[in-house]
C-alpha positions as CSV (number, residue, x, y, z in Angstrom):
1,M,134.1,111.6,77.9
2,I,136.9,112.6,80.1
3,T,138.9,115.8,79.8
4,I,142.5,115.6,81.0
5,R,144.6,118.8,81.5
6,I,148.3,118.6,82.3
7,D,150.0,121.7,83.6
8,V,153.8,121.3,83.5
9,E,154.9,124.7,84.8
10,G,155.8,124.7,88.5
11,I,154.5,121.3,89.4
12,Q,155.8,119.5,92.4
13,S,154.3,116.1,91.7
14,A,152.4,114.3,88.9
15,Q,149.3,114.3,91.0
16,E,149.3,118.1,91.1
17,A,149.7,118.2,87.3
18,I,146.7,116.2,86.3
19,T,143.1,117.5,86.4
20,V,140.3,115.1,85.4
21,T,136.9,116.5,84.6
22,P,134.1,113.9,83.8
23,V,131.6,115.1,81.2
24,T,128.3,113.5,80.2
25,P,127.4,114.7,76.7
26,V,124.0,114.1,75.0
27,W,126.0,113.1,71.9
28,T,129.6,112.4,71.3
29,P,131.5,113.5,68.2
30,V,134.0,110.8,67.4
31,Q,137.4,111.5,65.9
32,A,137.5,109.2,62.9
33,F,140.4,110.3,60.6
34,D,141.9,113.4,59.1
35,G,140.0,115.7,61.4
36,V,136.5,114.3,60.3
37,R,134.0,114.4,63.1
38,L,131.1,111.9,63.1
39,Y,127.8,112.2,64.9
40,N,127.5,109.4,67.6
41,P,124.3,109.4,69.6
42,S,124.7,108.3,73.2
43,A,124.1,104.5,73.8
44,D,121.0,105.2,75.7
45,A,119.5,107.0,72.7
46,M,119.4,103.6,70.9
47,T,117.5,100.6,72.2
48,P,119.4,97.4,73.1
49,G,117.5,95.5,70.4
50,A,118.6,98.0,67.8
51,I,122.2,98.0,68.9
52,K,122.2,94.1,68.5
53,L,121.5,94.6,64.8
54,L,124.5,96.8,64.1
55,P,127.2,94.1,63.9
56,Y,125.0,92.1,61.4
57,I,124.3,95.2,59.3
58,S,128.0,96.2,59.3
59,A,128.8,92.6,58.2
60,G,126.5,92.9,55.3
61,L,123.8,90.4,56.2
62,S,120.3,90.8,54.7
63,Y,117.4,91.7,56.9
64,K,116.2,88.1,56.4
65,E,119.5,86.7,57.6
66,I,119.6,89.0,60.6
67,G,116.1,88.0,61.5
68,K,117.0,84.3,61.5
69,A,120.2,85.0,63.5
70,L,118.4,87.0,66.2
71,N,115.0,85.1,66.1
72,L,113.2,88.2,64.9
73,A,110.7,88.8,62.1
74,E,112.3,90.3,59.0
75,S,109.8,93.2,59.3
76,T,111.0,93.9,62.9
77,V,114.6,94.0,61.6
78,K,113.6,96.4,58.8
79,S,111.8,98.7,61.1
80,Q,114.6,98.8,63.7
81,A,117.2,99.4,61.0
82,Y,115.0,102.2,59.5
83,R,114.8,103.9,63.0
84,L,118.5,103.6,63.5
85,T,119.2,104.9,59.9
86,S,116.8,107.8,60.5
87,R,118.3,108.6,63.9
88,I,121.8,109.2,62.4
89,G,120.4,110.9,59.3
90,A,121.6,108.2,56.9
91,Q,120.0,107.1,53.6
92,S,120.7,103.3,53.7
93,S,121.6,100.4,55.9
94,T,125.0,100.3,54.1
95,T,125.7,103.8,55.4
96,L,124.5,102.8,58.9
97,G,126.9,99.8,58.9
98,V,129.9,101.9,57.8
99,W,128.9,104.6,60.4
100,A,128.8,102.0,63.1
101,L,132.3,100.9,62.2
102,L,133.8,104.4,61.9
103,T,132.3,105.5,65.2
104,G,133.4,102.4,67.1
105,T,129.8,101.4,67.9
106,V,130.8,98.1,66.1
107,T,134.3,96.8,66.0
108,V,136.1,94.9,63.3
109,D,136.1,91.9,65.7
110,D,132.3,92.1,65.9
111,V,132.1,91.9,62.1
112,L,134.6,89.1,61.9
113,E,132.6,87.1,64.5
114,V,129.5,87.4,62.3
115,W,131.5,86.5,59.2
116,R,132.9,83.4,60.9
117,T,129.3,82.1,61.3
118,Y,127.7,83.3,58.0
119,Y,130.6,83.9,55.6
120,P,133.5,81.7,56.8
121,H,135.1,81.8,53.4
122,L,135.8,85.5,54.0
123,V,137.8,84.9,57.2
124,E,141.1,83.1,57.4
125,V,140.9,80.2,59.9
C-alpha cells in the first residue's frame, strides 16, 4: 500500500507537493463498494498452491473438476479450500469465491479464462 499526500498550499513544483510513504501491512482492507471494507490477508499468508485454486473456486468448479484441472487429488483440493475458507472466516467455498472476486485476489478475466475451458457456453466467443 502506498500513501500519497498532496499539499497544494505554497508549492513551488509538483515534486515538492507529493510525498510517498510505502507501508507494508500484515493485512490489507480492500475498498469494495459503498464504504464496505473486506479482510484481505497478505499474499504471503496464503500458499501458492492454495492461491491457484481461487480462480477455479470463483468460477464455480467442483473440487473434483479443480483436482483434474490442477492434477491434484480431490481430497487435496478440499483441504486447501477448507484452509483458505477458515483463514478468511468464511463458511463455504461459495463465500470464498465471491470474497476472492470482491477483494481482487481473483479477477473477472481469471474466471472467464476458466469458463472458456470448462463452461464455454457461458462465455461469448
